[in-house]
Backbone bond lengths (Angstrom), bond angles and torsions (degrees), N, CA, C in turn:
res aa  C-N    CA-C-N  psi(-1)  N-CA   C-N-CA  omega(-1)  CA-C   N-CA-C  phi
1 M - - - 1.457 - - 1.534 108.79 -
2 P 1.316 117.97 127.75 1.474 119.78 -179.27 1.528 111.43 -66.52
3 P 1.335 116.81 156.71 1.466 118.77 178.73 1.523 111.20 -65.29
4 R 1.329 114.69 153.96 1.463 120.64 176.85 1.525 108.12 -110.73
5 I 1.316 116.47 116.47 1.464 122.49 178.86 1.518 106.79 -122.27
6 V 1.335 117.10 113.73 1.459 119.11 -177.57 1.530 109.59 -70.95
7 P 1.331 117.76 152.31 1.478 120.61 -174.76 1.525 114.33 -58.30
8 S 1.331 118.09 -29.03 1.464 120.15 -177.46 1.526 113.22 -83.09
9 A 1.337 118.36 -4.85 1.462 121.15 176.29 1.525 109.46 -78.09
10 D 1.322 116.38 152.99 1.462 122.86 179.53 1.526 108.03 -113.05
11 V 1.329 115.81 93.94 1.466 121.13 -177.66 1.520 108.25 -114.76
12 D 1.331 115.84 118.80 1.455 120.53 -179.30 1.529 110.24 -64.86
13 D 1.328 116.08 143.55 1.463 121.18 179.61 1.525 112.45 -61.79
14 R 1.330 117.32 -21.52 1.467 121.09 -178.89 1.521 113.26 -90.46
15 A 1.336 117.24 0.70 1.468 121.07 173.96 1.523 108.72 -81.51
16 I 1.317 115.87 152.31 1.456 121.76 176.93 1.524 108.21 -111.79
17 I 1.317 115.64 120.72 1.466 121.23 -177.68 1.524 107.75 -115.12
18 G 1.332 116.91 120.42 1.451 121.83 -174.96 1.516 114.25 -73.02
19 E 1.314 115.21 164.18 1.466 122.91 178.22 1.529 110.57 -55.44
20 G 1.330 115.27 137.73 1.461 121.46 176.03 1.511 115.50 75.70
21 S 1.322 117.99 2.12 1.464 120.79 179.84 1.521 110.75 -81.01
22 S 1.350 115.66 157.70 1.465 122.38 -179.75 1.519 109.59 -131.14
23 V 1.329 115.97 135.04 1.463 121.68 174.50 1.517 106.30 -124.35
24 W 1.343 116.17 118.85 1.463 121.35 -168.99 1.526 113.32 -98.19
25 H 1.322 115.40 -178.02 1.458 127.38 -172.96 1.533 112.12 -47.32
26 L 1.315 116.16 127.00 1.464 125.84 174.86 1.527 114.94 66.32
27 A 1.324 118.56 6.46 1.462 120.05 175.49 1.520 109.23 -72.51
28 Q 1.339 115.66 151.16 1.466 120.77 176.71 1.519 109.16 -125.12
29 V 1.328 116.02 127.71 1.460 122.66 175.80 1.520 106.60 -121.14
30 R 1.336 116.48 116.60 1.466 122.26 -171.84 1.518 112.81 -82.26
31 E 1.341 114.96 172.14 1.458 122.90 -178.94 1.529 110.93 -60.10
32 G 1.318 114.66 139.89 1.455 120.68 176.97 1.512 115.16 79.38
33 A 1.325 118.27 -5.85 1.468 119.77 176.39 1.521 108.63 -67.50
34 V 1.332 115.41 145.51 1.458 120.87 179.85 1.520 108.58 -127.27
35 L 1.327 115.43 114.38 1.456 121.65 177.08 1.516 108.19 -105.72
36 G 1.328 117.10 131.20 1.454 121.60 178.85 1.523 111.84 -72.83
37 E 1.307 116.31 -160.85 1.457 121.80 179.77 1.527 110.66 -81.08
38 N 1.340 114.66 144.76 1.472 122.38 174.95 1.521 113.39 58.17
39 V 1.307 116.99 37.19 1.468 122.21 175.34 1.520 108.03 -90.61
40 V 1.333 116.70 139.15 1.461 122.10 176.76 1.525 108.27 -113.20
41 V 1.335 116.51 124.18 1.464 122.15 174.55 1.519 106.74 -114.01
42 G 1.324 116.65 112.37 1.455 122.34 -172.16 1.519 114.59 -77.44
43 R 1.318 113.99 176.17 1.467 123.27 -177.95 1.530 111.16 -52.58
44 G 1.331 115.29 128.83 1.460 121.02 172.89 1.513 115.54 70.74
45 A 1.327 118.24 7.21 1.468 120.23 179.92 1.525 109.96 -75.26
46 Y 1.330 115.36 156.59 1.463 121.73 -179.98 1.522 109.01 -124.54
47 V 1.327 116.36 128.70 1.466 122.64 176.30 1.519 107.07 -121.24
48 G 1.330 116.30 115.37 1.451 121.56 -171.50 1.517 115.47 -74.77
49 T 1.321 114.57 173.14 1.462 124.07 -178.66 1.521 110.86 -56.25
50 G 1.335 116.57 123.97 1.450 120.86 174.74 1.514 116.46 74.59
51 V 1.321 118.21 4.09 1.472 120.51 177.12 1.527 108.97 -64.26
52 T 1.323 116.69 141.27 1.468 120.12 174.51 1.518 109.93 -114.83
53 I 1.328 114.90 136.22 1.464 121.61 -177.96 1.521 107.75 -130.12
54 G 1.339 116.01 124.46 1.455 121.58 -176.61 1.515 113.83 -75.10
55 D 1.329 114.59 167.10 1.460 122.47 -179.53 1.534 112.23 -52.88
56 N 1.335 115.13 147.17 1.472 123.37 172.28 1.525 114.04 61.14
57 S 1.321 116.85 26.84 1.469 120.56 176.87 1.521 110.12 -94.25
58 K 1.340 115.61 159.11 1.466 121.49 178.94 1.516 109.36 -130.06
59 I 1.332 115.17 127.39 1.462 122.77 174.74 1.525 105.38 -111.71
60 Q 1.318 117.25 108.22 1.455 120.48 -172.79 1.537 112.09 -78.58
61 N 1.325 115.24 174.67 1.458 122.64 -173.75 1.530 112.72 -52.50
62 Y 1.318 114.43 133.36 1.462 125.00 173.03 1.529 114.75 63.71
63 A 1.321 118.18 16.14 1.457 120.40 173.09 1.531 109.27 -72.35
64 L 1.327 116.43 149.54 1.460 122.76 -179.13 1.518 108.67 -121.75
65 V 1.319 116.21 110.53 1.462 122.12 -177.07 1.530 107.22 -112.45
66 Y 1.332 115.36 95.18 1.465 120.58 -175.76 1.526 111.54 -85.68
67 E 1.341 114.08 145.33 1.445 120.89 176.91 1.526 110.33 -65.22
68 P 1.322 118.07 148.03 1.457 130.11 5.89 1.532 113.47 -99.59
69 A 1.312 118.26 52.91 1.467 121.32 -179.29 1.522 111.31 -60.67
70 V 1.331 114.37 147.02 1.460 122.09 174.98 1.517 107.76 -128.44
71 L 1.328 116.59 120.77 1.458 122.37 178.58 1.522 107.89 -115.41
72 E 1.311 116.58 124.57 1.453 120.70 179.40 1.530 109.97 -81.51
73 A 1.322 117.28 -173.38 1.464 122.02 -175.65 1.528 112.07 -67.29
74 G 1.326 115.12 145.91 1.454 121.39 172.95 1.510 115.57 70.32
75 V 1.317 117.83 24.88 1.465 122.26 -178.74 1.527 110.12 -85.70
76 F 1.338 116.27 142.72 1.462 122.84 175.31 1.520 108.41 -115.98
77 I 1.336 115.97 123.39 1.467 122.66 175.71 1.528 106.18 -115.12
78 G 1.333 116.98 112.58 1.460 121.68 -174.01 1.514 113.70 -71.85
79 P 1.340 115.93 172.76 1.458 121.22 -179.15 1.530 112.27 -57.79
80 A 1.320 115.74 134.48 1.464 123.95 174.24 1.528 114.15 63.54
81 V 1.325 117.56 19.83 1.471 121.10 173.05 1.526 108.60 -69.98
82 V 1.338 116.43 147.54 1.463 121.45 175.75 1.523 108.82 -124.73
83 L 1.334 115.82 124.62 1.461 122.06 170.67 1.520 106.50 -105.44
84 T 1.326 117.41 106.53 1.463 121.42 -172.18 1.524 111.44 -77.79
85 N 1.347 115.88 174.03 1.461 119.17 178.92 1.528 113.99 -145.33
86 D 1.313 118.41 10.67 1.470 121.05 -178.82 1.524 107.99 -135.30
87 H 1.346 115.84 110.39 1.463 120.24 -176.40 1.531 112.15 -70.35
88 Y 1.325 116.93 -28.80 1.475 121.58 -179.69 1.524 108.63 -129.74
89 P 1.337 118.01 73.27 1.465 120.04 -172.48 1.533 113.36 -70.49
90 R 1.310 114.52 136.43 1.462 123.17 173.05 1.517 107.78 -147.81
91 S 1.319 116.80 146.44 1.452 122.02 174.43 1.523 111.48 -83.12
92 V 1.351 115.14 -27.21 1.463 119.97 -177.03 1.519 110.15 -127.84
93 N 1.345 115.15 159.67 1.458 122.45 173.12 1.524 109.37 -78.34
94 P 1.345 118.42 167.38 1.464 119.98 179.37 1.525 114.41 -55.47
95 D 1.345 117.28 -26.24 1.466 119.53 179.47 1.522 113.04 -85.96
96 G 1.335 116.89 3.16 1.461 121.25 177.26 1.512 115.01 92.36
97 T 1.341 117.65 -7.56 1.466 119.43 177.85 1.528 109.92 -74.80
98 Q 1.326 114.71 146.92 1.459 119.01 -178.78 1.521 110.80 -66.94
99 K 1.340 115.48 135.79 1.461 120.09 178.61 1.517 110.67 -70.90
100 S 1.333 114.44 146.42 1.461 120.60 172.68 1.522 107.67 -119.44
101 G 1.309 116.51 -179.09 1.454 120.72 179.11 1.516 113.97 -62.10
102 H 1.334 117.01 -19.13 1.459 121.11 -179.24 1.524 112.60 -86.90
103 D 1.339 117.86 -6.75 1.458 121.41 -174.76 1.519 114.32 -96.65
104 W 1.346 117.56 5.82 1.457 119.40 178.51 1.523 109.15 -156.44
105 V 1.318 115.62 161.70 1.458 121.28 -179.48 1.523 107.77 -114.91
106 P 1.341 117.44 115.08 1.463 118.95 -179.87 1.525 111.87 -67.80
107 V 1.324 115.18 142.88 1.467 122.59 174.11 1.519 107.19 -119.63
108 G 1.323 117.03 150.06 1.458 118.75 -170.34 1.507 115.17 -117.69
109 V 1.327 113.22 169.61 1.456 123.37 172.22 1.526 106.66 -104.22
110 T 1.325 115.86 133.56 1.459 121.80 175.24 1.518 107.84 -110.59
111 V 1.322 116.23 128.29 1.463 121.02 179.19 1.522 107.05 -118.29
112 R 1.319 116.10 115.22 1.458 121.74 -174.97 1.534 112.48 -78.82
113 E 1.308 115.10 168.39 1.465 123.96 -175.30 1.532 113.43 -45.70
114 G 1.333 115.08 129.63 1.457 121.85 171.50 1.511 116.21 75.29
115 A 1.327 118.91 -1.55 1.465 120.91 -177.67 1.524 111.23 -72.68
116 S 1.340 115.50 153.85 1.465 121.86 179.11 1.515 110.13 -129.46
117 I 1.337 115.46 138.59 1.458 121.45 178.63 1.520 107.28 -121.44
118 G 1.339 116.27 117.91 1.457 122.35 -173.74 1.512 113.99 -71.99
119 A 1.330 114.55 162.74 1.464 123.50 -174.60 1.524 112.82 -50.36
120 R 1.324 114.49 137.96 1.468 124.96 175.57 1.523 114.76 61.52
121 S 1.320 117.46 17.80 1.459 119.80 173.26 1.523 109.74 -77.22
122 V 1.335 115.04 156.01 1.453 121.81 176.16 1.524 107.74 -125.23
123 C 1.321 116.87 127.10 1.459 122.22 174.91 1.523 107.16 -107.67
124 V 1.333 116.23 115.51 1.455 122.23 -174.42 1.526 108.81 -91.36
125 A 1.333 115.94 108.73 1.469 121.64 -177.59 1.523 110.76 -65.06
126 P 1.334 116.68 150.05 1.461 127.33 1.05 1.530 111.39 -90.94
127 V 1.320 117.59 124.06 1.458 122.72 174.34 1.522 109.53 -142.49
128 T 1.336 114.85 158.78 1.457 122.22 174.85 1.519 108.56 -122.02
129 I 1.330 115.90 129.08 1.457 122.16 175.08 1.527 106.01 -97.94
130 G 1.327 117.02 119.98 1.458 121.63 -172.27 1.521 114.34 -69.61
131 R 1.331 115.05 169.93 1.463 122.95 -179.53 1.533 110.79 -57.25
132 W 1.310 115.67 131.62 1.464 124.37 174.83 1.527 113.38 58.41
133 A 1.331 117.29 17.55 1.461 120.81 176.15 1.528 109.62 -72.88
134 L 1.320 115.69 164.94 1.462 122.04 -179.80 1.517 108.57 -136.39
135 V 1.335 115.99 120.95 1.458 122.49 176.83 1.524 107.26 -100.89
136 A 1.337 116.69 118.74 1.463 120.94 -177.45 1.523 110.98 -65.74
137 A 1.317 116.04 150.96 1.466 122.10 -179.86 1.523 110.80 -53.98
138 G 1.329 115.03 138.96 1.459 121.07 175.43 1.512 115.46 79.24
139 S 1.307 118.08 7.91 1.465 121.16 -178.23 1.532 111.54 -81.04
140 V 1.331 114.94 159.05 1.460 121.50 172.28 1.521 107.11 -121.10
141 V 1.329 115.99 111.83 1.464 121.99 -175.81 1.523 108.90 -95.04
142 T 1.345 115.62 118.64 1.467 120.77 -177.21 1.524 112.28 -118.19
143 R 1.334 117.36 -3.62 1.466 120.87 176.75 1.513 109.25 -145.66
144 D 1.327 116.11 163.64 1.458 121.13 -175.83 1.530 111.68 -56.19
145 V 1.330 114.67 145.44 1.464 122.37 179.68 1.525 107.70 -109.87
146 P 1.356 118.06 125.76 1.470 119.72 -179.25 1.531 112.62 -66.83
147 D 1.327 115.54 159.55 1.459 120.71 172.41 1.535 109.32 -53.27
148 F 1.320 116.52 140.35 1.467 124.89 174.18 1.529 114.50 65.97
149 A 1.327 118.64 9.25 1.468 120.65 -179.67 1.522 110.86 -82.99
150 L 1.318 116.38 142.60 1.466 123.23 167.70 1.514 106.03 -103.60
151 V 1.340 116.37 115.29 1.454 120.78 -179.84 1.518 109.78 -115.37
152 A 1.343 115.44 149.74 1.463 121.02 -179.58 1.516 109.10 -152.06
153 G 1.333 115.38 156.07 1.451 121.16 172.05 1.509 114.71 104.02
154 V 1.356 113.52 -176.96 1.455 122.59 -178.52 1.530 107.58 -132.32
155 P 1.320 119.22 102.50 1.460 126.78 -5.16 1.521 111.01 -73.81
156 A 1.327 116.33 158.96 1.460 121.27 -176.80 1.526 111.08 -67.51
157 K 1.351 115.32 136.98 1.459 122.53 176.66 1.521 108.54 -133.45
158 R 1.334 115.88 151.89 1.458 118.92 179.35 1.521 110.04 -69.71
159 I 1.350 114.64 128.46 1.460 119.85 178.62 1.522 112.56 -116.67
160 R 1.327 117.09 -20.35 1.460 122.12 179.46 1.523 108.23 -156.02
161 W 1.336 114.37 179.18 1.458 122.41 168.62 1.516 107.57 -114.00
162 V 1.330 117.00 147.68 1.461 121.77 175.92 1.526 108.75 -129.98
163 G 1.332 116.28 155.44 1.456 121.12 175.31 1.513 110.95 -98.53
164 R 1.329 115.61 -168.49 1.458 120.37 -179.85 1.522 112.39 -61.66
165 A 1.339 118.01 -27.45 1.465 121.06 -179.98 1.525 112.22 -76.15
166 G 1.337 117.06 -12.32 1.462 120.66 178.16 1.513 115.02 88.68
167 V 1.331 118.17 -3.98 1.466 120.70 -179.85 1.526 109.16 -91.93
168 P 1.347 117.26 151.14 1.464 119.39 179.97 1.530 111.94 -60.36
169 L 1.323 114.46 140.26 1.465 120.72 177.86 1.516 110.12 -79.25
170 E 1.327 115.84 156.59 1.465 122.32 178.70 1.522 109.17 -109.65
171 S 1.339 115.50 134.47 1.455 120.62 179.86 1.530 109.84 -74.07
172 V 1.344 115.34 136.22 1.468 120.26 173.41 1.529 109.52 -117.58
173 G 1.342 116.11 17.01 1.455 122.10 174.72 1.510 113.95 90.19
174 E 1.348 114.82 157.71 1.457 123.98 176.19 1.527 113.17 53.49
175 G 1.345 115.76 41.43 1.456 120.89 176.28 1.521 114.49 73.55
176 R 1.313 116.66 17.14 1.463 120.22 179.97 1.526 108.80 -110.86
177 W 1.327 114.08 142.64 1.450 121.76 -177.14 1.523 109.14 -132.04
178 I 1.337 115.68 156.58 1.463 120.05 178.29 1.523 109.61 -138.71
179 C 1.323 116.26 144.17 1.465 120.87 176.41 1.524 108.44 -84.89
180 P 1.344 117.96 122.39 1.460 120.30 -179.08 1.523 113.39 -68.47
181 E 1.328 116.70 -15.94 1.463 119.85 -178.09 1.521 112.79 -93.71
182 T 1.333 116.96 -41.50 1.468 120.03 -175.68 1.522 113.88 -106.63
183 G 1.342 116.91 -17.18 1.461 120.75 -177.03 1.519 113.78 80.60
184 T 1.324 117.85 2.25 1.462 121.72 179.49 1.522 110.41 -67.39
185 S 1.342 116.09 140.06 1.456 122.02 179.43 1.526 111.40 -99.84
186 Y 1.322 114.92 150.88 1.457 122.55 179.54 1.524 108.66 -137.60
187 V 1.331 115.76 153.69 1.455 121.83 178.14 1.522 108.64 -124.15
188 Q 1.346 115.90 132.23 1.460 121.47 179.52 1.517 110.46 -100.97
189 N 1.342 115.73 135.30 1.457 122.69 173.86 1.520 106.11 -132.47
190 D 1.331 117.66 103.22 1.459 123.61 -172.38 1.540 108.84 57.11
191 E 1.342 117.40 -119.99 1.468 120.15 -179.25 1.524 112.26 -102.55
192 T 1.324 116.03 29.58 1.457 121.70 177.71 1.517 108.84 -121.85
193 L 1.327 116.30 134.65 1.454 121.76 176.61 1.517 107.81 -118.65
194 T 1.333 116.23 132.78 1.456 121.59 -178.76 1.518 109.93 -123.19
195 E 1.314 115.52 134.75 1.453 121.46 177.58 1.534 108.60 -74.51
196 V 1.338 115.83 133.84 1.469 120.46 177.94 1.518 107.77 -83.19
197 Q 1.329 115.63 121.71 1.464 119.83 -179.51 1.511 110.02 -78.12
198 A 1.344 115.73 134.02 1.472 120.88 -178.37 1.518 111.01 -73.97
């Protein structure tokens, strides 16, 4: 199925939009961006130059995904989320001259497979959000998030573990966890959680 790009969206001719993807009203997708198959870019969202977004991901309304962000498959970016790209932002150089693209080096946010970032969260680059992790709405992420971690707050800290279904895992003792929805087991080793393969 060809991609669906509504007439009011601003999609650069040099962007690559995968089969079955949708770009909605007032969204902007910049040059060199690569969207996989079945990606949804919501109303007013921004996808920066050269950003890559994996298959089956969703970028909700008014989210800002600045380059050089990398989003793997199945990622959820909630409404009004911001993925930053400048660790030391300034409009001007120390001598007062206005900064240009040549006066700084962008750093990116990496969001691993299946991870979700809740509404109005801010991820301050450079950080990596681990596989199937969940960032609670309104959080500010300033350091890497482990796989399967549920983080919340300002700054965000791990408060629980979650499985692929996104629901909190239940402890069954001795560093072992289980998903109440899928029955999948996990093993914790310090601040690392590993899915037990069946």
